[in-house]
N, C-alpha and C positions, 0 to 999 in steps of 0.2 A: 504495500499499499506506500512507501513512503518511497518508490524508486521515481525519480524525476523522469516525467516524459519526454523526450527528444525533441528540442527546439531546433528548427531553422534559425538562421539568421537573421538578422533584424532586416536586410534588407530584402527578406524573399517573404516578407508577411501575405498570406494568403487573403484570400477577398474573405469580408466578414460570410458570416454561416446564412441561410438562406433565411429571410426573416419567420417565412411560415413555420419551419422549422425550430429557427429561435423560440419562438411563442408557443409551440408543444412543448419544449422544454420548461418553460415557466408555467405553463400547465399543468405539467407531472410535478414541479417542485412545489406549485400553490396547494397541490391534493396531500403531498407530504406538509406541508405544514400549517393546513387546516387537521388532519389527522394527528399532528402532534400538538396541539392545542387543545382539541379534545381530552385525548387523552388525557392533559395537561390538567385540565378544568375536572373531572370529573370526579376525582377525591372530594371534593368542596362540599358535592352534591350526597354524600354518602354517610358523614361525619355523623348521623343518629344512628343507623343501622353498623356502622363499623365499631363504633364505642360502646353498644350493646355486646355488641357477641364478643368481645376482646376485651371488655372490661377495662376499658384505659381512660385517661383521663382528657379535662379539655389542652390540657398542655401537650399529654403526648401526640394526640389529636392536629393540634398546631406545628408539630414538628413535623409530622408526617408530612403535610399541607405544603411547610413552606422552605424550613432548612435541610429537610435529607431531598429535597427538589432542587431546589432554588442556588445553596450554597454549591452541590457537585454542579449544575448546570454552567454556574459562572465560570466556577474554580477551570471546569473539565474545556470547556471553551478556548481558552489561551492555549493550549500545547496541542491541541483539536484543530486550532486553525494554522497552529505552523504544518501542522502538517496537510492542510489545505493547500497551503504554498509550497509546500515540495511535491507531492506527489498527487495520484490520481482520484478527483473531487468525484468523479462518479460514484468509486468503489466507496470509498468513504462516505457517503450519502447511503448508500446500501447498507451497507455493515449498520450504519446508525439507526433506519428504519428498523430493521430487524432487530436490534438490540433492542429499544423502548418499547418496540411492538410485543417481544416478548417478557418483558420485564412486568409492561401492565397486563400481560395475562396474568404473570408469575405472582402479582400480586390477589388475584382470588384465589391462587393456591397457600397463598401463607398462612401457615399454621398460626402463626403467633405474631406478637407485635412485633420482634425484631428481624426475622424474615419479613413481615412488610415493610419495614424502614428502609432493608437492605434492597428491597424489588425496587423503592420511590428511587433510589440514588440511581441503581439502573436504567430506570426511565430519564432520568437526569440526565447523566451521561450520555447516554442515545441519541436525545434531544438536542445533545451541544452539537455534534458534529453539522445538524441539518445548514446552518445560517451563515457561518464562515463560508464554508464550502460553495451552500447554493451564491452567494453575492457573488463570489469571487466566479464560479462559473459563467452567471451572465453579465459579469465584465467584460467577458470575452467572445460572447455570446451578439451582445448590441453596443452599438458605438454610442459615446457619452451624451450624443445630444436626443438618445432615446432609453437611456438606462432609465431613466428616473417613472418611465413608464413601465417598466418592466418589473424593478423592482414593487415597483405601487400594486400591480398586479397579485405578484409574488406575497406580497404583505398582507393581501386583504384574509391569509389565513388568520391572522389573530381574531379580526372583530367575525370571519364566520366560524371560526372554532368554538371561540366562545358565544356567539349568538345560539351555534348549537347545541350546546351545552345546556344554556338556561334556558333555549325553548323548550329543551327535550326533559328538562331538573322534571315537571312532576311526574311525568313517565317512566322515569329510570329512580326515581325516587318512590314509585308506587312497585313500580317489579323488585325492588331493594328489601321492600318494606311489607308486602302483602302475598308476594310470589312463593308458594308451596320449598319447602327444603329439595337441596339439591345433592345428592352425591358425585364425589370426588373423588379421584384416587390418592389415595396417602391419608385423605383428609375425611371421607366417610361422607355421612350425610352432613351439609352443611347450609350454613344461613344463604339465601340468595344474594343480597349484595353481590357474593362472587360473580355469579353471573357476568354483571356487570362489565367486571374487568374484561373477562374472553370477547362480547359482544362490542366491545371498543376499540379492545387490543388487535385481534386476527387480522381487521382487515387492512391494519397496517403492511402485513406480508404482501398484498395484491401489491401495491402502492412499491412498495421495494422491487418486485416483481418487473413493473412497469420501467422502475430506473434500467433496467437491463438495454432499453431503447433508445438511451442518453449515449450520445456520443460527447465523448470527451475531448473539447475544445484546444485548440493553438492557444496557448497563453502568449498573447500579447506586450509587447513594451519592455521586454527582457533581453537584452544583449549577450553576442557570444559570450561574456565574460562577465555577467549579471543572471548566472542560469540558478532557476531556484534551490538546486542542490548544493547551493555554495552559501545558500543562506544561513546565518547563525540562530538561535532562538533570541538570542537579545537584540540583534538587527533592529526589528519591529519598533523595539520599544526606544531605541536611539532615534529611530528614525521619529516618532511622534514627537519627542522631546527635545528635539532640531527644529522640529516646526510648532513649540508650542505654545507659541503668541494664536494657532490657529485652534489648535485642539482640543488647549485645557478651556478656553472660555466655551465652544461650540459643546463640548461632551461635558460641561458644565453645564449648562443652559439645557440639553437635551434632558440629562439626570433628572434634573429638577420639574419641567415640565412632565415626566414618567411621576415621578413622587405623586403630584396631583392628579395625573390619571389614575395610577393604580390604586390611588384611596377613593376615589370618585367609583370607580368599576366595583373596587369588591365591596364597597359600603352602599350603593345605591338598592338594589331588590331590599337591605334593611333600613334604609333610609322611606321607602314610601310603605312600608309595614308599620315603623313606630310613627311617621307623620300622620299618614291618610288612615291607617287600619288595614292596606292594602293585606290582602292573603301572601306571604313569600313567594307561593309558588305562579301566583297570578304577577306579581311584581316582575319575577325572572320572564315568565313568558315575554311579556312588554318588550321588558327591555332588553331581550334578545334579542328579538326582532328589531328594534330601533339600532342597535349595534350593530346586527349584522347587515341592513342597508344603507344605514347612513355610513359605517366607518368605512363598505365599501366603495360607496361615491365618493366619498371624502379622497380614500388613495387616490384612486384614477382622476382625480379633478386635480390634486397637490402632483402629479407625478406629470398632467401635462404643461400645468402652469408651469412646474422647474423646467423641463426641456423645451418648452417655448420659450422662455426667457435664455436659457445658457443658449438657446437657437442661435438667437436674436444677439448674442455677440455680450449677455449677462453674465460677467465669471460667476457673481454673487447670487445668479436666480435660485438654487436651492437652499441658501442659506436666507433671501429674501420670503421664499417659497413657507420656510419654516414659522419666520417673524408674522409673516400674515395668519398661518393658522394660530399658533398660539394668543396674535394679540386680538382676531377675532372672534377665537371661541372663550377670549377671558370673564366678558360680560355674564354669557351663559352658565361657564363654569362657577361663578361668584354667585350671581342670584337665582340662578335655579334651583337652588334649594331653599330657596326661600317664598317658593309661589306658592296662592294661598288654596289653591284643584292641583290634584295628582294629574288632571289634564293641561295644565300650564305648564308644570314640572316636567313631563314629558315629553312636550313641543321643544324648550328650553333643552331639554338632555339629546332631543333628534339634532337642533340647531348644532349645541356645542360640541357633538360627537362629529355631526357632520363636517365642520370647519377644522376642528381638533388633527384631523386622522389626515387630513392634507399633508402634517407635518412626515407622519409614518415611514414611510417608504421612501420619502424624500432624504432625511435623514443618513438612509443605509447609502443611497445612492452618493449624496455630496462626501461621502468619505471615499468611495471607490474612484472619485473623479481627482482629488488629490492626493491619490496612496499608489504609489509604484507597484506594479502588478506582484511584486513578489513579495508582498507583505500586506495583502488587502486581506487574505482570512484572519491574522491575526490581528488588525487596525477591527476590521470588524469584532471578532471577537471580544477584544476589551472596551469598545464603545458597548456590545451587550453586559458584559460584566459591569462596568459602570451604573448602567441606566439598568439595570436589575438589581442590585445591590443596594444602590438611593432609591430608586422609585419599589422597587416588589418589596425592598426590605426596610426600608424607610416609613411611606406612604401611606399602609394601609395603617400600621400604629401608630401614625401621627393622628391618626383620626381620630383612635381610638383613644387616646391621652389625651385628648383636649377633652373629650366629650365626657370619658372616669374622672381625668386629675383638674380639668379648669372647670368646668362646666359641673359634675357630678348628676347628672340628668341622663340617663336613655335619650329623650326627648329633644336634648337638644345636640342628638348628629347634625342634623339640618346646618345648621350654626358651626359645626366644628368641619364641616364639608367647605362651609361660606370659606370660614376664616381660614384654613390650609390653604385654599385657591388664591383668595386676596394675600396674604402674605408674599406666596412664594413665584407666583405667576411673575408680579413686576420683577423680580427679582431674575426669576429663567431669562425673561424678554430682553434685559439689561447685558447680561451675559452673553446671550449669543448676536447683540448688534457689535459688542468688542470684536468679535469673531472676524467680520464684515472683510476690512480691510485685509488682515491676510488672508482669510482666505481666496480674497482675489489672487493675491501675489502666491499660496504654493498651486492652487489652478496654473496659473504661467509658467510655476516653474518647471512643473510636473509637465506643460507640454514642451518645454524648452527643452528637460530630460528625453522625450519621447523622438523630438525631432531629431535629437541628435546620435542618438540609437539608430534610425532610419536615414541616416545619411553614409 
C-alpha cells in the first residue's frame, strides 16, 4: 500500500481525466462518505437500549459516542494522510471502508463494554482513511477551477448521512427496543439493538467493491526530484509552519466555526423538545430532512461560487466564499433559537444551514489549491484534526456547560446555543479575514512552483 506509483517527468503530464469518469469517481466517494456518517451517527440513536443491556453509565456511553471514535479518528488521520501522499489512494480507501464496515458490524457482536469500545476505535481508524485520500484523489481528477464543485458534492455525505440517520431515528429506535431478541454466534440470545449495527455496517462492503472500478490517477505537480516516496512525515508540518500566516488563521477560523456548528447539530433536537415540547423523534425527523436538503444545496452553491470567483482571477475566492457562509449564517444561528414558535425556528435553521453549508466543501478545496501534491493528504488530515478536536471536542460541551453552570436551567438551552454562536462567530470571521492576503500569496507561490516544474 505504501509503494509509490511511478511518475512521469513533469513536462509529460497527461491530459486531465475524462470529466464524466471523474464525476463517477466523486459519486462513489460520496456514497462512501454518506455511509461513514450513518455508521458514525448510529450509536447516538441507541443510547437507551445499549445502556440497559450492558448496564453502563452515561459517562461510559459518552466515551463510546465521542472519545473512542473521535480521538482515534483524528490522530490516525495524520499518519494515514502520509500514506495517502505516498501510496495508492484507491487501495487505502478500499481497506478503510472494509475496516469501518466490519468494525460497525462487530459492534453488534461485542459481548461487553470493553469489546464494544474497541470496535468503536476500529470504526474511527477505518473512517480516518477516507477524506485525506479522497481529497487528494479529487485534486488529481479536477483542475483547480473545478475542484470546489467536486469537493462540495463529495461533502454532501455529511448532511446526507446525518440526515438519513436522524430521519430514520424513530424506526431505528423502534427496532432496537421493540423487536424480538435475536440469536448471534458466540453470544446466544441477544438484544435487538445489535441487529442495527449489521444493517448499517454491511452495505459498506458493497461500496468497497465499487472502489475497484476507480483508477488511481496520475499525481500532478511532482517533479522528478520531488516524488511522493521521498517525502518525510515531518515535511508536511514544516510546509504548514512555513506558511503559518495562511494556515494558522484559516485553521483557527474554520475550527471555531465547526465548534458552533457541532454544538448546534448536537443539541437542536433536544432544543425543540425542551423549548416547544416536541417529541425528540419528531424533532430529529424534521431536522434530518432540513439538514439533508439545505446542507446539500448549500454545499453545491458554495462550490459553484468559489470556482466562479477563482476562475475569474480572484485567488482568494475560496476564502471569500467561506466568509460569505459564516457572515450570512450568523444571524440565523444566533437568533434562530430565540424564535417564539417551532415553525419560525425551523425556518431559521433551514436558512442558516443552507448558507453555512457553503463553507464545508470549499474549506477542503481551499487547502488543496495552496498545498503541493506531495503534502495534500497530510494537510487535509491536519485540518480535520483541528476542526474535530476543537469543533466536536468542545462545541457540544460548551453549550452544555453554559446551560448547566451558567444558567442552571435545562430550559435555557436555547440561550446557550445563541450565546455560543454570538461569542464565537465574530472571532471566527476575524480570524479568517486575516488569512485572505497570505492566502493569495500562497496560491501564487504554488502556481509558480507548478510552472517551474512544467518547464
